[in-house]
C-alpha positions in Angstrom: 24.8 20.7 -5.3 21.7 20.6 -3.1 20.5 16.9 -2.6 16.9 18.2 -3.0 17.6 18.8 -6.7 19.0 15.4 -7.5 16.3 13.7 -5.4 13.6 15.5 -7.5 15.1 14.3 -10.7 15.6 10.7 -9.4 11.9 10.6 -8.3 10.8 12.0 -11.6 12.8 9.4 -13.6 11.4 6.5 -11.5 7.8 7.8 -12.0 8.2 8.4 -15.7 9.6 5.0 -16.4 6.8 3.3 -14.4 4.0 5.4 -15.8 5.1 5.7 -19.4 6.6 2.3 -20.0 5.4 0.1 -17.2 9.1 -0.4 -16.2 10.4 -0.5 -12.7 13.7 1.3 -12.4 16.1 1.0 -9.5 18.3 3.9 -8.6 22.0 3.4 -7.8 24.1 5.6 -5.6 24.8 8.9 -7.3 28.4 9.7 -8.2 30.2 12.9 -9.3 31.4 12.8 -12.9 34.8 14.1 -13.9 35.0 16.1 -17.1 37.2 13.5 -18.9 35.1 10.5 -17.9 34.3 8.1 -20.7 30.8 6.6 -20.9 28.9 4.0 -22.8 25.8 6.1 -23.7 24.7 6.3 -27.3 21.9 9.0 -27.0 21.5 12.0 -24.6 18.6 14.3 -24.2 19.8 17.6 -22.9 17.9 20.6 -21.6 18.7 23.8 -19.7 17.1 24.9 -16.6 16.9 28.6 -15.6 15.6 30.7 -12.7 16.3 30.3 -9.1 17.9 27.0 -10.1 20.0 27.0 -13.2 22.1 24.5 -15.1 21.8 21.5 -17.4 20.2 18.1 -17.1 20.9 15.1 -19.3 19.0 11.9 -19.8 21.5 9.3 -21.1 20.9 5.8 -22.5 21.9 3.2 -25.0 20.4 2.7 -28.4 19.1 -0.7 -27.3 17.2 0.8 -24.3 15.8 3.5 -26.6 14.6 0.8 -29.0 13.1 -1.2 -26.2 11.2 1.9 -24.8 10.0 2.7 -28.3 8.6 -0.9 -28.6 7.0 -0.6 -25.2 5.3 2.6 -26.3 3.7 0.6 -29.2 5.3 2.7 -32.0 6.8 0.8 -34.9 9.2 2.3 -37.4 9.0 1.3 -41.1 12.8 1.5 -41.6 16.1 2.2 -39.8 16.0 5.9 -40.5 12.5 6.3 -39.2 13.5 4.2 -36.2 16.4 6.5 -35.3 14.2 9.6 -35.7 11.5 8.0 -33.5 14.1 7.1 -30.9 15.4 10.6 -30.8 11.9 12.0 -30.5 11.2 9.6 -27.6 14.4 10.6 -25.8 13.6 14.3 -26.2 10.1 13.8 -24.9 11.2 11.6 -21.9 13.9 14.3 -21.1 11.2 16.9 -21.1 8.8 14.9 -19.0 11.4 14.0 -16.4 12.6 17.7 -16.2 9.0 19.0 -16.1 8.0 16.6 -13.3 11.1 17.3 -11.3 10.8 21.1 -11.5 7.1 20.9 -10.7 8.0 19.1 -7.5 10.4 21.9 -6.7 7.6 24.4 -6.4 9.4 26.4 -3.8 11.7 27.6 -6.6 10.9 29.6 -9.7 12.3 27.3 -12.5 11.9 27.3 -16.3 13.1 24.6 -18.6 14.2 24.9 -22.2 13.2 22.6 -25.0 15.3 19.5 -25.1 17.9 18.7 -27.7 19.1 15.2 -28.5 22.7 14.2 -29.2 23.6 10.8 -30.7 26.9 9.0 -31.1 29.1 6.7 -29.1 31.0 8.4 -26.2 29.8 11.9 -27.3 31.0 14.7 -25.1 29.1 17.3 -23.2 30.7 20.6 -22.2 29.2 21.1 -18.8 28.9 24.6 -17.4 31.5 25.2 -14.6 28.8 26.2 -12.1 28.6 23.0 -10.0 29.7 19.4 -9.9 28.0 17.1 -12.4 26.2 14.4 -10.5 25.3 11.2 -12.2 22.3 9.2 -11.0 22.3 5.8 -12.5 19.4 3.5 -12.9 18.9 -0.2 -13.8 15.8 -1.7 -15.4 14.8 -5.0 -16.9 15.4 -3.4 -20.3 18.8 -1.9 -19.6 20.5 1.0 -17.8 20.2 4.7 -18.1 21.5 7.8 -16.3 20.3 11.3 -15.3 23.2 13.7 -15.1 22.6 17.0 -13.4 24.8 20.1 -13.2 22.8 22.8 -11.4 23.1 25.6 -8.9 20.6 27.2 -6.5 
């Protein structure tokens, strides 16, 4: 995978967390994921990218971080069911913003993004396309950790 792609998503994630939530995130060293890798993420926002760059991007986090981000956004749920729905909506929106910001910074390519979908559940699995390695870019914040996973091809 071209380092330019991962760098664009890394920068977009850092900017999104700072601008939306006032949270400084620190990027770790990216690693390649193996298909069978276990993970500790509870919620994933997924979306497809198409055009000159095509593949899948995932924004992955824990339920506790999703709840903390929701609280930082000033939104309060009236019950647990509403809280889960609001968290899922927030994860979908953040996924969309990160992908939109990243692809806008890659203006040298024609890229379109699909609407995000949100998957919940401990250790849920993603069937990644076999087009490129899946690169995981981890982040730490004062509120918890998250990850941007990218499987894309130029």
